[in-house]
C-alpha positions, 0 to 999 in steps of 0.5 A: 500500500503506497500513497503520497499522503496518508491522513489519519482520521475522517472528520472535518479536519482530516477531510479538509487535509485530504481534499487539500492534499489531493488538490496539490496533486497527491495520491491520498488515503484516509484511515478511519478507525470507526465503521462507515456508519459511525465514521467522521469523528466528533464532526458527525456528532456536532450541530454544524455551527462554524464561526467565521469572519464576515463583513456583512450580508454580501459576504454571507451570500458568497457562502450561501447563494441560496439566501433570498432577498426576502430572508435578508430583508427580515434579518439583521445579520450584523458583522463579525470582523477580524477584530471581533474574532481576535477579541473573542479568542483572546478574551475567552482563553484568558490571552493564552491562545498562541498568537501565530496560530490564532492569527492564521485561524482568524485571517483564513476563516472566511476563505476556508469556508469559500474553499469548502463551498467550492468542494460541494459543502453547503452552508445556511444561517443558524436561524433556529439557534442564534437569532430571536425574532423581535418586532418581526425581525430576526437578530443574530447574536454572539458572532455565530451565523453559519452552519453546515447544511445537515449539521455535522452528519451533513458536513461529513457526508459532503466532504466524503463525497467530494473526496471520493469524487476526486479519487481519494481513498477512504479505508474504514475500520482501519486503526492507525497503530504507529508511525513508520519513521527512520528517525529522520523522517516519517514515511508511513503508518502501521495499521490494523485492518481486517484482523491483520497488521499492515504497513502503508508507506507515504511521503507525508502523514497528516494526523487529524485523529481527535483528542483524548476525550473518550479515553477514561484513564487519560481524562483522569490523568490529565484533566483531574479526579472526577473526569472519569465520571463525565459523559462523552458527547461524541465518538467513542473512538477519539482516545488520543491515538494520534497524539500518542503516535506523534509523541512516540516519534518525538513530537512536542506537546502544547496547550491546556492539557488540564482543560477541555470543552465540556457542556451541560448534558442530559443527566441520563445520556449514554456513556458516549454520543448517540447518533440517533439523538445527535447534539440534542442531549445538550441543554444550552438555554440556561441564560434564560433560567437558573441552575441549582445544585443538590444543595438547592442553591445557585452556583454560577452566573447563568447570564455572564455572557451569551451562551456561545462564550460560556457553555464550553466551560460550564460543563466543568462547573457542573461536574464539580457540583455535589454528585455531578449534576444540576437542574435548570429551572424555567417558568412560562415567561421564557419557555418559548425561548428554549431550544429544540433540544429541550423537546426531545423524548430522551430528557430528564424533565419535571413540571409543577404548578408551584415552586413548592411542588417543584421542590419535591420533584427535583431528584437529589435536591434539598427541597427546603433550601430550594424554596428558600433560594427561589424566594431570595431569587425573586426578590433580587431581580431588577425587574425595572430593566427591560428583558431582551434575549438578543443583547446583553441586556444588563437585567441583573440581580441585587444582593445575591452571593452569586449574581446573574449579570444579564437576562434575569427574570423572576420565576413566578409564572407556572407551570414550571419546568426543570431539566436535569443535567450533568457534564458532557465532554466534547474534546480536550485542549492539549495536544501536539505542537505545530507551526504555521504550516501545520507541521508537527514540531519535535521536542527540539522545537524543529519540524518533524519531516513528513508529519503534519497535524490538525484539529482537536489533537493540536494544542495551543489554540484553546485554553480554559474556554472556547467561542462557540463554532470555533472548533469546526473552523479550527479543524477546517483552516488547519486541516486545509493548511496541513493537507497543502503542506503535506501535498507539497512535501510529497510532490517535491519528494516525488519530483526529486526521486524522478530527477535522480 
């Protein structure tokens, strides 16, 4: 088995790498551990939101030519400039994100989506999750406007089709075991396929095999005690194999190894993601209600910022609560704002006509303390400030130990609804070190010949937190760069061999 470029992984980052390598003239093989019906890594489990720079509706229409004049007339898409993207990345990572890598990410985001559009990937506005209709007009908020048609599954299927149409081979149930290296250059991959150990030779290898979030032992080792108890939102196959293979040949590590993307997730969800449910186990409408723990008390500022900028760090906060759970509480003033994920069948939900009745239905919660908490809450809301879900409205609380900064409403109009959540881990932030060409760096801080990396398994981009939709654009931008770099390296080597 001989190829110019081998890509390990078959999710968004990997497929962007494969498409870019093929574009460079390389013969490409994609290796996917999972069977085809479960393939695509975490990408298949996402809702498909992709953060990108755009300077107005004309830019969006370049990505989404199906957008009609009528739709544009009733929608305020706003803008999301490079400066705004930079500000969000530096703010949410507490200024720890790698300056070189984040500049590449931001400045290449729009052009990368245009490139994907040219490969047959379709995009649409996120009408249902990122815009509320106020006075007959949709207003987008939080810098997140674009999603792939068909969500994560649609993105993966479109990328696979595009790759196959261009002659890229995709091999399923082929687990990459080790890199083939002579100490100076990576020249292939050892795999297990159809019960046999095989070697695939290549002039360059791109690793895009995800983080280690599905590895229970690694989670506990690197993220800390209790992380073995988190649910895994996505694929069970992302166990850190790509990171291990890279470090085995001398790759340097980078980033926030004790950090991860983790969200509020259905308490009784299965251990790993369920493709029949997809992303709907998440529960992201908490800014419009409150969350209480087993002691019956609030423990976090639910309205600190738009959901896009807090959801990826609040999973950790929930995991740290007694017995690793919380309940989200809403009344009838806001239930119309709840996202579709609150209406699925597989949900832990209770309803009650009064708060006293609700207190007896919140499994695991101190009922008396909860009733007391609600009395304090309702007395603290600044009802004189107008409520507006499309902006950070400043409708806050007075006198509480845990403030709510925006979107505070009294909870006094029954029937009341409550949803039980735990922590769902999406992906880990630590990984291998790359340069601006997506080439993996050694522990001597020099490029490893023939080895490139992209996606979740790259460290240095995200620390502590994450702006919503930046995972897919990160995978796409650096996947494309890795593929082009690997393709160029392979074709230069091929030309050199031909000359000799």
